[in-house]
VEXNUFI-357011 format. One record per residue (C-alpha): residue number from 1; x, y, z. Coordinates in pm, 1 decimal, padded with zeros to 6 digits, always signed. Example, Ala and Ser with C-alpha at 12.3 -4.5 7.8 and 13.67 -1.06 7.14 Angstrom:
2
<node><k>1</k><x>+01230.0</x><y>-00450.0</y><z>+00780.0</z></node>
<node><k>2</k><x>+01367.0</x><y>-00106.0</y><z>+00714.0</z></node>
***
This chain:
296
<node><k>1</k><x>+27188.8</x><y>+15591.6</y><z>-01046.0</z></node>
<node><k>2</k><x>+26910.4</x><y>+15355.4</y><z>-00919.6</z></node>
<node><k>3</k><x>+27002.8</x><y>+15437.5</y><z>-00564.7</z></node>
<node><k>4</k><x>+26936.0</x><y>+15809.3</y><z>-00590.9</z></node>
<node><k>5</k><x>+26626.0</x><y>+15769.1</y><z>-00801.7</z></node>
<node><k>6</k><x>+26473.9</x><y>+15540.2</y><z>-00536.1</z></node>
<node><k>7</k><x>+26554.5</x><y>+15799.1</y><z>-00262.9</z></node>
<node><k>8</k><x>+26407.8</x><y>+16074.6</y><z>-00450.9</z></node>
<node><k>9</k><x>+26088.8</x><y>+15880.6</y><z>-00518.0</z></node>
<node><k>10</k><x>+26066.4</x><y>+15809.0</y><z>-00141.4</z></node>
<node><k>11</k><x>+26128.4</x><y>+16166.3</y><z>-00045.7</z></node>
<node><k>12</k><x>+25873.3</x><y>+16311.7</y><z>-00283.8</z></node>
<node><k>13</k><x>+25598.2</x><y>+16086.0</y><z>-00120.6</z></node>
<node><k>14</k><x>+25678.1</x><y>+16257.5</y><z>+00208.1</z></node>
<node><k>15</k><x>+25856.7</x><y>+15968.4</y><z>+00370.4</z></node>
<node><k>16</k><x>+25536.5</x><y>+15800.1</y><z>+00447.8</z></node>
<node><k>17</k><x>+25652.5</x><y>+15449.9</y><z>+00341.1</z></node>
<node><k>18</k><x>+25675.3</x><y>+15185.1</y><z>+00612.8</z></node>
<node><k>19</k><x>+26002.1</x><y>+15055.4</y><z>+00749.5</z></node>
<node><k>20</k><x>+25966.9</x><y>+14726.3</y><z>+00554.6</z></node>
<node><k>21</k><x>+25991.3</x><y>+14930.3</y><z>+00228.5</z></node>
<node><k>22</k><x>+26295.2</x><y>+15095.0</y><z>+00352.8</z></node>
<node><k>23</k><x>+26465.3</x><y>+14775.3</y><z>+00443.4</z></node>
<node><k>24</k><x>+26405.2</x><y>+14649.5</y><z>+00088.8</z></node>
<node><k>25</k><x>+26538.2</x><y>+14960.1</y><z>-00053.1</z></node>
<node><k>26</k><x>+26865.2</x><y>+14927.8</y><z>+00164.5</z></node>
<node><k>27</k><x>+26927.8</x><y>+14579.9</y><z>+00029.1</z></node>
<node><k>28</k><x>+26869.4</x><y>+14697.4</y><z>-00324.5</z></node>
<node><k>29</k><x>+27089.5</x><y>+14999.5</y><z>-00265.6</z></node>
<node><k>30</k><x>+27372.0</x><y>+14803.0</y><z>-00114.9</z></node>
<node><k>31</k><x>+27363.3</x><y>+14523.3</y><z>-00366.2</z></node>
<node><k>32</k><x>+27380.0</x><y>+14752.9</y><z>-00666.8</z></node>
<node><k>33</k><x>+27658.2</x><y>+14967.9</y><z>-00523.8</z></node>
<node><k>34</k><x>+27945.9</x><y>+14725.8</y><z>-00634.1</z></node>
<node><k>35</k><x>+28165.3</x><y>+14890.8</y><z>-00382.2</z></node>
<node><k>36</k><x>+28474.9</x><y>+14781.2</y><z>-00208.3</z></node>
<node><k>37</k><x>+28499.1</x><y>+14866.4</y><z>+00173.3</z></node>
<node><k>38</k><x>+28766.2</x><y>+15105.1</y><z>+00272.5</z></node>
<node><k>39</k><x>+29031.3</x><y>+15035.5</y><z>+00528.0</z></node>
<node><k>40</k><x>+28818.7</x><y>+15116.7</y><z>+00826.8</z></node>
<node><k>41</k><x>+28523.8</x><y>+14897.5</y><z>+00698.6</z></node>
<node><k>42</k><x>+28707.3</x><y>+14593.9</y><z>+00585.3</z></node>
<node><k>43</k><x>+28713.3</x><y>+14411.6</y><z>+00901.6</z></node>
<node><k>44</k><x>+28381.7</x><y>+14275.1</y><z>+01036.6</z></node>
<node><k>45</k><x>+28532.7</x><y>+14282.0</y><z>+01394.7</z></node>
<node><k>46</k><x>+28754.0</x><y>+14593.1</y><z>+01417.8</z></node>
<node><k>47</k><x>+28990.0</x><y>+14645.6</y><z>+01694.4</z></node>
<node><k>48</k><x>+28917.7</x><y>+14869.2</y><z>+01989.9</z></node>
<node><k>49</k><x>+29118.4</x><y>+15150.7</y><z>+01849.6</z></node>
<node><k>50</k><x>+28917.0</x><y>+15161.3</y><z>+01514.8</z></node>
<node><k>51</k><x>+28748.3</x><y>+15494.7</y><z>+01481.2</z></node>
<node><k>52</k><x>+28486.2</x><y>+15622.6</y><z>+01234.4</z></node>
<node><k>53</k><x>+28497.0</x><y>+16005.5</y><z>+01147.4</z></node>
<node><k>54</k><x>+28159.1</x><y>+16147.1</y><z>+01186.4</z></node>
<node><k>55</k><x>+28084.5</x><y>+16494.3</y><z>+01071.6</z></node>
<node><k>56</k><x>+27781.4</x><y>+16696.6</y><z>+01186.2</z></node>
<node><k>57</k><x>+27641.7</x><y>+17036.3</y><z>+01187.8</z></node>
<node><k>58</k><x>+27479.0</x><y>+17228.7</y><z>+01475.7</z></node>
<node><k>59</k><x>+27116.3</x><y>+17123.9</y><z>+01471.1</z></node>
<node><k>60</k><x>+26952.8</x><y>+17122.9</y><z>+01815.6</z></node>
<node><k>61</k><x>+26846.5</x><y>+16869.7</y><z>+01950.6</z></node>
<node><k>62</k><x>+26982.7</x><y>+16643.6</y><z>+01692.2</z></node>
<node><k>63</k><x>+27360.6</x><y>+16746.1</y><z>+01714.5</z></node>
<node><k>64</k><x>+27503.7</x><y>+17036.5</y><z>+01916.2</z></node>
<node><k>65</k><x>+27818.0</x><y>+17099.2</y><z>+02111.9</z></node>
<node><k>66</k><x>+27722.7</x><y>+17341.1</y><z>+02401.6</z></node>
<node><k>67</k><x>+27798.3</x><y>+17284.5</y><z>+02676.5</z></node>
<node><k>68</k><x>+27909.7</x><y>+16939.7</y><z>+02551.6</z></node>
<node><k>69</k><x>+27855.7</x><y>+16722.6</y><z>+02241.4</z></node>
<node><k>70</k><x>+27515.2</x><y>+16574.6</y><z>+02265.4</z></node>
<node><k>71</k><x>+27190.7</x><y>+16520.0</y><z>+02072.9</z></node>
<node><k>72</k><x>+26978.0</x><y>+16234.1</y><z>+01934.3</z></node>
<node><k>73</k><x>+27198.4</x><y>+16160.6</y><z>+01628.2</z></node>
<node><k>74</k><x>+27519.0</x><y>+16207.0</y><z>+01831.4</z></node>
<node><k>75</k><x>+27420.7</x><y>+15957.9</y><z>+02096.1</z></node>
<node><k>76</k><x>+27269.0</x><y>+15717.2</y><z>+01833.0</z></node>
<node><k>77</k><x>+27586.6</x><y>+15724.4</y><z>+01627.3</z></node>
<node><k>78</k><x>+27790.3</x><y>+15655.6</y><z>+01938.7</z></node>
<node><k>79</k><x>+27572.0</x><y>+15366.6</y><z>+02027.9</z></node>
<node><k>80</k><x>+27550.7</x><y>+15210.8</y><z>+01687.1</z></node>
<node><k>81</k><x>+27922.5</x><y>+15235.2</y><z>+01617.3</z></node>
<node><k>82</k><x>+28004.4</x><y>+15099.6</y><z>+01960.7</z></node>
<node><k>83</k><x>+27801.9</x><y>+14792.0</y><z>+01889.1</z></node>
<node><k>84</k><x>+28012.6</x><y>+14728.1</y><z>+01581.8</z></node>
<node><k>85</k><x>+28340.4</x><y>+14777.3</y><z>+01776.8</z></node>
<node><k>86</k><x>+28416.3</x><y>+15136.4</y><z>+01653.3</z></node>
<node><k>87</k><x>+28453.2</x><y>+15455.6</y><z>+01835.9</z></node>
<node><k>88</k><x>+28311.0</x><y>+15775.6</y><z>+01686.8</z></node>
<node><k>89</k><x>+28532.1</x><y>+16077.8</y><z>+01619.4</z></node>
<node><k>90</k><x>+28307.9</x><y>+16379.4</y><z>+01572.3</z></node>
<node><k>91</k><x>+28401.9</x><y>+16684.6</y><z>+01353.3</z></node>
<node><k>92</k><x>+28180.1</x><y>+16990.2</y><z>+01335.9</z></node>
<node><k>93</k><x>+28114.8</x><y>+17158.4</y><z>+00995.7</z></node>
<node><k>94</k><x>+27858.1</x><y>+17288.1</y><z>+00767.5</z></node>
<node><k>95</k><x>+27609.4</x><y>+17019.2</y><z>+00645.7</z></node>
<node><k>96</k><x>+27692.7</x><y>+17047.1</y><z>+00265.1</z></node>
<node><k>97</k><x>+28067.1</x><y>+17044.8</y><z>+00342.0</z></node>
<node><k>98</k><x>+28015.7</x><y>+16732.0</y><z>+00558.5</z></node>
<node><k>99</k><x>+27862.2</x><y>+16546.4</y><z>+00264.6</z></node>
<node><k>100</k><x>+28137.2</x><y>+16672.3</y><z>+00035.3</z></node>
<node><k>101</k><x>+28393.9</x><y>+16555.5</y><z>+00280.0</z></node>
<node><k>102</k><x>+28225.4</x><y>+16210.7</y><z>+00298.8</z></node>
<node><k>103</k><x>+28235.6</x><y>+16201.3</y><z>-00083.8</z></node>
<node><k>104</k><x>+28603.0</x><y>+16285.9</y><z>-00085.0</z></node>
<node><k>105</k><x>+28670.5</x><y>+16022.1</y><z>+00187.5</z></node>
<node><k>106</k><x>+28803.2</x><y>+16274.0</y><z>+00442.3</z></node>
<node><k>107</k><x>+28511.5</x><y>+16196.3</y><z>+00654.9</z></node>
<node><k>108</k><x>+28347.6</x><y>+15852.1</y><z>+00695.1</z></node>
<node><k>109</k><x>+27981.9</x><y>+15927.4</y><z>+00799.4</z></node>
<node><k>110</k><x>+27728.7</x><y>+16205.0</y><z>+00772.8</z></node>
<node><k>111</k><x>+27408.8</x><y>+16152.8</y><z>+00983.7</z></node>
<node><k>112</k><x>+27214.7</x><y>+16412.5</y><z>+00778.7</z></node>
<node><k>113</k><x>+27163.2</x><y>+16351.1</y><z>+00407.7</z></node>
<node><k>114</k><x>+26858.4</x><y>+16416.3</y><z>+00213.9</z></node>
<node><k>115</k><x>+26755.9</x><y>+16244.1</y><z>-00109.7</z></node>
<node><k>116</k><x>+26808.6</x><y>+16584.6</y><z>-00296.0</z></node>
<node><k>117</k><x>+27154.9</x><y>+16638.4</y><z>-00152.7</z></node>
<node><k>118</k><x>+27253.7</x><y>+16283.6</y><z>-00242.3</z></node>
<node><k>119</k><x>+27125.4</x><y>+16319.8</y><z>-00587.3</z></node>
<node><k>120</k><x>+27306.5</x><y>+16651.0</y><z>-00648.5</z></node>
<node><k>121</k><x>+27633.7</x><y>+16503.3</y><z>-00531.1</z></node>
<node><k>122</k><x>+27633.8</x><y>+16214.3</y><z>-00772.3</z></node>
<node><k>123</k><x>+27714.7</x><y>+15854.3</y><z>-00729.9</z></node>
<node><k>124</k><x>+27991.3</x><y>+15839.6</y><z>-00476.7</z></node>
<node><k>125</k><x>+27749.9</x><y>+15845.2</y><z>-00170.4</z></node>
<node><k>126</k><x>+27548.5</x><y>+15559.7</y><z>-00034.4</z></node>
<node><k>127</k><x>+27234.3</x><y>+15625.6</y><z>+00183.5</z></node>
<node><k>128</k><x>+27194.3</x><y>+15398.7</y><z>+00492.9</z></node>
<node><k>129</k><x>+26845.6</x><y>+15258.1</y><z>+00556.6</z></node>
<node><k>130</k><x>+26639.2</x><y>+15275.5</y><z>+00762.4</z></node>
<node><k>131</k><x>+26591.0</x><y>+15648.1</y><z>+00811.7</z></node>
<node><k>132</k><x>+26565.5</x><y>+15751.7</y><z>+01173.3</z></node>
<node><k>133</k><x>+26488.6</x><y>+16116.9</y><z>+01123.8</z></node>
<node><k>134</k><x>+26255.2</x><y>+16345.1</y><z>+00928.4</z></node>
<node><k>135</k><x>+26310.5</x><y>+16699.5</y><z>+00798.9</z></node>
<node><k>136</k><x>+25993.0</x><y>+16899.3</y><z>+00854.6</z></node>
<node><k>137</k><x>+26022.3</x><y>+17224.7</y><z>+00666.9</z></node>
<node><k>138</k><x>+25779.8</x><y>+17490.1</y><z>+00780.9</z></node>
<node><k>139</k><x>+25713.7</x><y>+17865.0</y><z>+00706.5</z></node>
<node><k>140</k><x>+25726.1</x><y>+18130.6</y><z>+00978.0</z></node>
<node><k>141</k><x>+25537.0</x><y>+18450.5</y><z>+00945.8</z></node>
<node><k>142</k><x>+25476.5</x><y>+18763.1</y><z>+01142.9</z></node>
<node><k>143</k><x>+25154.5</x><y>+18736.0</y><z>+01333.2</z></node>
<node><k>144</k><x>+25057.9</x><y>+19099.9</y><z>+01229.2</z></node>
<node><k>145</k><x>+25054.7</x><y>+18995.9</y><z>+00857.6</z></node>
<node><k>146</k><x>+24712.3</x><y>+18936.6</y><z>+00700.4</z></node>
<node><k>147</k><x>+24591.7</x><y>+18582.5</y><z>+00714.2</z></node>
<node><k>148</k><x>+24609.1</x><y>+18405.1</y><z>+00372.9</z></node>
<node><k>149</k><x>+24549.9</x><y>+18066.6</y><z>+00227.7</z></node>
<node><k>150</k><x>+24902.2</x><y>+17933.4</y><z>+00242.3</z></node>
<node><k>151</k><x>+24833.6</x><y>+17574.6</y><z>+00190.2</z></node>
<node><k>152</k><x>+25096.0</x><y>+17505.7</y><z>-00089.1</z></node>
<node><k>153</k><x>+25432.7</x><y>+17630.0</y><z>-00215.9</z></node>
<node><k>154</k><x>+25252.1</x><y>+17808.9</y><z>-00499.9</z></node>
<node><k>155</k><x>+25081.3</x><y>+18046.8</y><z>-00259.3</z></node>
<node><k>156</k><x>+25412.8</x><y>+18206.7</y><z>-00173.4</z></node>
<node><k>157</k><x>+25494.9</x><y>+18313.6</y><z>-00532.3</z></node>
<node><k>158</k><x>+25622.2</x><y>+18675.3</y><z>-00524.5</z></node>
<node><k>159</k><x>+25734.2</x><y>+18660.1</y><z>-00165.1</z></node>
<node><k>160</k><x>+26076.1</x><y>+18725.8</y><z>-00025.6</z></node>
<node><k>161</k><x>+26162.9</x><y>+18431.0</y><z>+00192.8</z></node>
<node><k>162</k><x>+26478.4</x><y>+18355.9</y><z>+00393.0</z></node>
<node><k>163</k><x>+26610.7</x><y>+18002.7</y><z>+00452.1</z></node>
<node><k>164</k><x>+26942.2</x><y>+17835.2</y><z>+00571.7</z></node>
<node><k>165</k><x>+27192.7</x><y>+17746.8</y><z>+00310.5</z></node>
<node><k>166</k><x>+27168.7</x><y>+17382.7</y><z>+00217.7</z></node>
<node><k>167</k><x>+26789.3</x><y>+17366.0</y><z>+00312.3</z></node>
<node><k>168</k><x>+26685.8</x><y>+17081.4</y><z>+00079.2</z></node>
<node><k>169</k><x>+26329.6</x><y>+17199.5</y><z>+00039.9</z></node>
<node><k>170</k><x>+26429.2</x><y>+17544.8</y><z>-00047.3</z></node>
<node><k>171</k><x>+26688.0</x><y>+17405.9</y><z>-00294.4</z></node>
<node><k>172</k><x>+26451.2</x><y>+17189.7</y><z>-00467.8</z></node>
<node><k>173</k><x>+26208.0</x><y>+17482.1</y><z>-00507.8</z></node>
<node><k>174</k><x>+26462.3</x><y>+17760.1</y><z>-00572.1</z></node>
<node><k>175</k><x>+26408.8</x><y>+17803.2</y><z>-00937.9</z></node>
<node><k>176</k><x>+26042.3</x><y>+17688.1</y><z>-00989.7</z></node>
<node><k>177</k><x>+25829.6</x><y>+17847.5</y><z>-00713.2</z></node>
<node><k>178</k><x>+25839.1</x><y>+18221.0</y><z>-00802.0</z></node>
<node><k>179</k><x>+25984.7</x><y>+18291.4</y><z>-00459.9</z></node>
<node><k>180</k><x>+26269.6</x><y>+18524.0</y><z>-00405.1</z></node>
<node><k>181</k><x>+26490.0</x><y>+18319.9</y><z>-00181.7</z></node>
<node><k>182</k><x>+26755.5</x><y>+18478.0</y><z>+00052.1</z></node>
<node><k>183</k><x>+26988.3</x><y>+18233.3</y><z>+00201.8</z></node>
<node><k>184</k><x>+27168.6</x><y>+18283.5</y><z>+00530.3</z></node>
<node><k>185</k><x>+27425.5</x><y>+18085.4</y><z>+00746.5</z></node>
<node><k>186</k><x>+27257.8</x><y>+18062.8</y><z>+01087.6</z></node>
<node><k>187</k><x>+26904.8</x><y>+18065.6</y><z>+01264.4</z></node>
<node><k>188</k><x>+26946.4</x><y>+18409.6</y><z>+01438.0</z></node>
<node><k>189</k><x>+26970.9</x><y>+18560.8</y><z>+01092.4</z></node>
<node><k>190</k><x>+26642.6</x><y>+18416.8</y><z>+00990.5</z></node>
<node><k>191</k><x>+26461.7</x><y>+18569.5</y><z>+01297.2</z></node>
<node><k>192</k><x>+26647.9</x><y>+18908.9</y><z>+01238.0</z></node>
<node><k>193</k><x>+26528.5</x><y>+18934.6</y><z>+00888.1</z></node>
<node><k>194</k><x>+26172.0</x><y>+18848.2</y><z>+00966.1</z></node>
<node><k>195</k><x>+26122.1</x><y>+19073.1</y><z>+01263.0</z></node>
<node><k>196</k><x>+26293.1</x><y>+19369.7</y><z>+01101.0</z></node>
<node><k>197</k><x>+26049.5</x><y>+19329.8</y><z>+00796.8</z></node>
<node><k>198</k><x>+26326.2</x><y>+19268.4</y><z>+00549.7</z></node>
<node><k>199</k><x>+26150.7</x><y>+18938.7</y><z>+00437.5</z></node>
<node><k>200</k><x>+25802.2</x><y>+18825.6</y><z>+00419.8</z></node>
<node><k>201</k><x>+25864.8</x><y>+18491.1</y><z>+00593.5</z></node>
<node><k>202</k><x>+26144.4</x><y>+18234.0</y><z>+00657.0</z></node>
<node><k>203</k><x>+26154.1</x><y>+17864.8</y><z>+00598.8</z></node>
<node><k>204</k><x>+26308.9</x><y>+17650.8</y><z>+00874.8</z></node>
<node><k>205</k><x>+26296.1</x><y>+17306.8</y><z>+01031.8</z></node>
<node><k>206</k><x>+25980.9</x><y>+17279.8</y><z>+01238.6</z></node>
<node><k>207</k><x>+26112.6</x><y>+17062.5</y><z>+01536.3</z></node>
<node><k>208</k><x>+26405.9</x><y>+17302.4</y><z>+01597.0</z></node>
<node><k>209</k><x>+26240.1</x><y>+17637.9</y><z>+01535.9</z></node>
<node><k>210</k><x>+25936.5</x><y>+17597.7</y><z>+01770.1</z></node>
<node><k>211</k><x>+26167.1</x><y>+17665.8</y><z>+02062.5</z></node>
<node><k>212</k><x>+26013.7</x><y>+18021.2</y><z>+02133.4</z></node>
<node><k>213</k><x>+25960.5</x><y>+18235.7</y><z>+02433.6</z></node>
<node><k>214</k><x>+25615.1</x><y>+18349.2</y><z>+02513.3</z></node>
<node><k>215</k><x>+25703.3</x><y>+18701.5</y><z>+02397.6</z></node>
<node><k>216</k><x>+25842.7</x><y>+18581.6</y><z>+02073.4</z></node>
<node><k>217</k><x>+25568.4</x><y>+18334.9</y><z>+02006.3</z></node>
<node><k>218</k><x>+25305.1</x><y>+18628.8</y><z>+02010.3</z></node>
<node><k>219</k><x>+25509.3</x><y>+18792.4</y><z>+01717.0</z></node>
<node><k>220</k><x>+25507.6</x><y>+18507.3</y><z>+01479.0</z></node>
<node><k>221</k><x>+25278.2</x><y>+18245.3</y><z>+01328.8</z></node>
<node><k>222</k><x>+25393.9</x><y>+17895.5</y><z>+01236.9</z></node>
<node><k>223</k><x>+25229.2</x><y>+17715.2</y><z>+00952.2</z></node>
<node><k>224</k><x>+25203.8</x><y>+17340.0</y><z>+00949.3</z></node>
<node><k>225</k><x>+25516.1</x><y>+17165.2</y><z>+00794.6</z></node>
<node><k>226</k><x>+25497.1</x><y>+17142.3</y><z>+00419.7</z></node>
<node><k>227</k><x>+25621.3</x><y>+16786.2</y><z>+00407.1</z></node>
<node><k>228</k><x>+25801.2</x><y>+16511.1</y><z>+00600.9</z></node>
<node><k>229</k><x>+26130.1</x><y>+16438.2</y><z>+00422.2</z></node>
<node><k>230</k><x>+26319.1</x><y>+16126.7</y><z>+00539.6</z></node>
<node><k>231</k><x>+26691.1</x><y>+16194.0</y><z>+00616.0</z></node>
<node><k>232</k><x>+26949.5</x><y>+15927.5</y><z>+00596.3</z></node>
<node><k>233</k><x>+27293.4</x><y>+15855.7</y><z>+00735.7</z></node>
<node><k>234</k><x>+27546.1</x><y>+15842.2</y><z>+00443.8</z></node>
<node><k>235</k><x>+27892.4</x><y>+15709.1</y><z>+00359.0</z></node>
<node><k>236</k><x>+28118.5</x><y>+15689.7</y><z>+00058.2</z></node>
<node><k>237</k><x>+28025.0</x><y>+15395.9</y><z>-00178.9</z></node>
<node><k>238</k><x>+28373.1</x><y>+15262.5</y><z>-00098.6</z></node>
<node><k>239</k><x>+28235.6</x><y>+15190.6</y><z>+00253.6</z></node>
<node><k>240</k><x>+27943.2</x><y>+14975.1</y><z>+00149.1</z></node>
<node><k>241</k><x>+28034.8</x><y>+14707.2</y><z>+00394.6</z></node>
<node><k>242</k><x>+28014.3</x><y>+14948.7</y><z>+00681.3</z></node>
<node><k>243</k><x>+27686.2</x><y>+15100.1</y><z>+00538.5</z></node>
<node><k>244</k><x>+27545.5</x><y>+14741.5</y><z>+00558.4</z></node>
<node><k>245</k><x>+27664.4</x><y>+14696.6</y><z>+00912.6</z></node>
<node><k>246</k><x>+27543.6</x><y>+15026.3</y><z>+01037.6</z></node>
<node><k>247</k><x>+27208.8</x><y>+14971.4</y><z>+00863.3</z></node>
<node><k>248</k><x>+27150.1</x><y>+14642.1</y><z>+01040.5</z></node>
<node><k>249</k><x>+27240.2</x><y>+14809.7</y><z>+01379.0</z></node>
<node><k>250</k><x>+27000.2</x><y>+15094.4</y><z>+01312.9</z></node>
<node><k>251</k><x>+26725.9</x><y>+14844.6</y><z>+01243.9</z></node>
<node><k>252</k><x>+26817.6</x><y>+14674.7</y><z>+01571.3</z></node>
<node><k>253</k><x>+26817.6</x><y>+15009.8</y><z>+01761.7</z></node>
<node><k>254</k><x>+26466.2</x><y>+15065.8</y><z>+01631.1</z></node>
<node><k>255</k><x>+26346.7</x><y>+14721.9</y><z>+01725.5</z></node>
<node><k>256</k><x>+26502.3</x><y>+14724.8</y><z>+02075.0</z></node>
<node><k>257</k><x>+26376.7</x><y>+15068.6</y><z>+02173.1</z></node>
<node><k>258</k><x>+26706.3</x><y>+15246.9</y><z>+02162.6</z></node>
<node><k>259</k><x>+26586.0</x><y>+15506.6</y><z>+01900.0</z></node>
<node><k>260</k><x>+26254.5</x><y>+15552.0</y><z>+02082.9</z></node>
<node><k>261</k><x>+26430.4</x><y>+15608.6</y><z>+02428.5</z></node>
<node><k>262</k><x>+26653.8</x><y>+15878.2</y><z>+02253.3</z></node>
<node><k>263</k><x>+26351.0</x><y>+16061.8</y><z>+02104.6</z></node>
<node><k>264</k><x>+26167.2</x><y>+16049.7</y><z>+02439.3</z></node>
<node><k>265</k><x>+26480.4</x><y>+16200.9</y><z>+02612.8</z></node>
<node><k>266</k><x>+26493.1</x><y>+16501.4</y><z>+02369.6</z></node>
<node><k>267</k><x>+26131.8</x><y>+16537.5</y><z>+02258.2</z></node>
<node><k>268</k><x>+25912.1</x><y>+16367.1</y><z>+02508.4</z></node>
<node><k>269</k><x>+25761.5</x><y>+16131.5</y><z>+02253.6</z></node>
<node><k>270</k><x>+25898.3</x><y>+15828.4</y><z>+02059.7</z></node>
<node><k>271</k><x>+26014.3</x><y>+15802.5</y><z>+01716.9</z></node>
<node><k>272</k><x>+25735.6</x><y>+15561.8</y><z>+01642.5</z></node>
<node><k>273</k><x>+25490.5</x><y>+15819.4</y><z>+01776.4</z></node>
<node><k>274</k><x>+25640.5</x><y>+16080.0</y><z>+01539.8</z></node>
<node><k>275</k><x>+25615.8</x><y>+15840.7</y><z>+01246.0</z></node>
<node><k>276</k><x>+25244.0</x><y>+15791.8</y><z>+01339.0</z></node>
<node><k>277</k><x>+25171.4</x><y>+16164.2</y><z>+01345.4</z></node>
<node><k>278</k><x>+25346.5</x><y>+16202.4</y><z>+01016.9</z></node>
<node><k>279</k><x>+25137.8</x><y>+15911.8</y><z>+00859.1</z></node>
<node><k>280</k><x>+24812.4</x><y>+16078.5</y><z>+00985.0</z></node>
<node><k>281</k><x>+24928.3</x><y>+16434.1</y><z>+00868.4</z></node>
<node><k>282</k><x>+24911.5</x><y>+16551.2</y><z>+01237.0</z></node>
<node><k>283</k><x>+25230.7</x><y>+16761.6</y><z>+01188.2</z></node>
<node><k>284</k><x>+25137.2</x><y>+17024.0</y><z>+01449.8</z></node>
<node><k>285</k><x>+25115.5</x><y>+16751.2</y><z>+01727.1</z></node>
<node><k>286</k><x>+25485.9</x><y>+16683.5</y><z>+01681.9</z></node>
<node><k>287</k><x>+25647.5</x><y>+16835.5</y><z>+01991.7</z></node>
<node><k>288</k><x>+25960.4</x><y>+17047.3</y><z>+01976.6</z></node>
<node><k>289</k><x>+26262.1</x><y>+16953.5</y><z>+02201.8</z></node>
<node><k>290</k><x>+26155.8</x><y>+17158.4</y><z>+02512.6</z></node>
<node><k>291</k><x>+26142.0</x><y>+17511.0</y><z>+02639.4</z></node>
<node><k>292</k><x>+26359.9</x><y>+17787.1</y><z>+02496.9</z></node>
<node><k>293</k><x>+26583.3</x><y>+17807.7</y><z>+02810.1</z></node>
<node><k>294</k><x>+26714.9</x><y>+17453.5</y><z>+02728.3</z></node>
<node><k>295</k><x>+26822.1</x><y>+17563.1</y><z>+02385.9</z></node>
<node><k>296</k><x>+27217.7</x><y>+17578.4</y><z>+02383.9</z></node>
***
């Protein structure tokens, strides 16, 4: 499907295309879908009781529910859908299950979809442009391990490396990197495996995992992210009209500063700042979402 090939092409080039290209991709993506909107996307001016089912996974600071439901993407989804006359109904589940539920039309919207995941799931999902988030996969090692040249994925051949199930970078390199992957269900398991010397390293999302106490930071070494992979909101292709409406509102939210405001709230820098850091390959300048005591 042209849609998926275009997204994979964009992802492989580290998400460094400008927003203008993404807008063109969105138009191409939607025009080629040939989809018919579902019941909740058929009306351009829905009633006040219209709801959109949004599924999400725990990913601080993008989506989390302790002590209450919040996060960059949670607040942005509420705002974007509210502008369209919808209310958001949030459902917590694993990321891959979330995409499957959207594919099966049990959920309406997933805020976290990689080009790889969309390609693996087939033609029933439509990515919404523009992207308003990047996945930054990075390797975490023990500081006591010898320093090596680990500039590329090939340098890790023969290593035992842990990663979260569904991590798109690990899934893409699962069978061609020479790495012995161990997949786990949560972040604490990654740290437990590394600090107990049961794996050589773990792969995780940089912006979430750099929330470290001073004591723990002394025990590990964080390598620069391997890439910047754009993530997309996604809906079923039957909801192409909703995808177009949401895409237009995401563009507006970028242009009017709403997205930048949310990123500053949780990261201290704007989304535009993060895009500039990515474009100049200054990954380690990208801040995390705050001190460890603020992590839910």
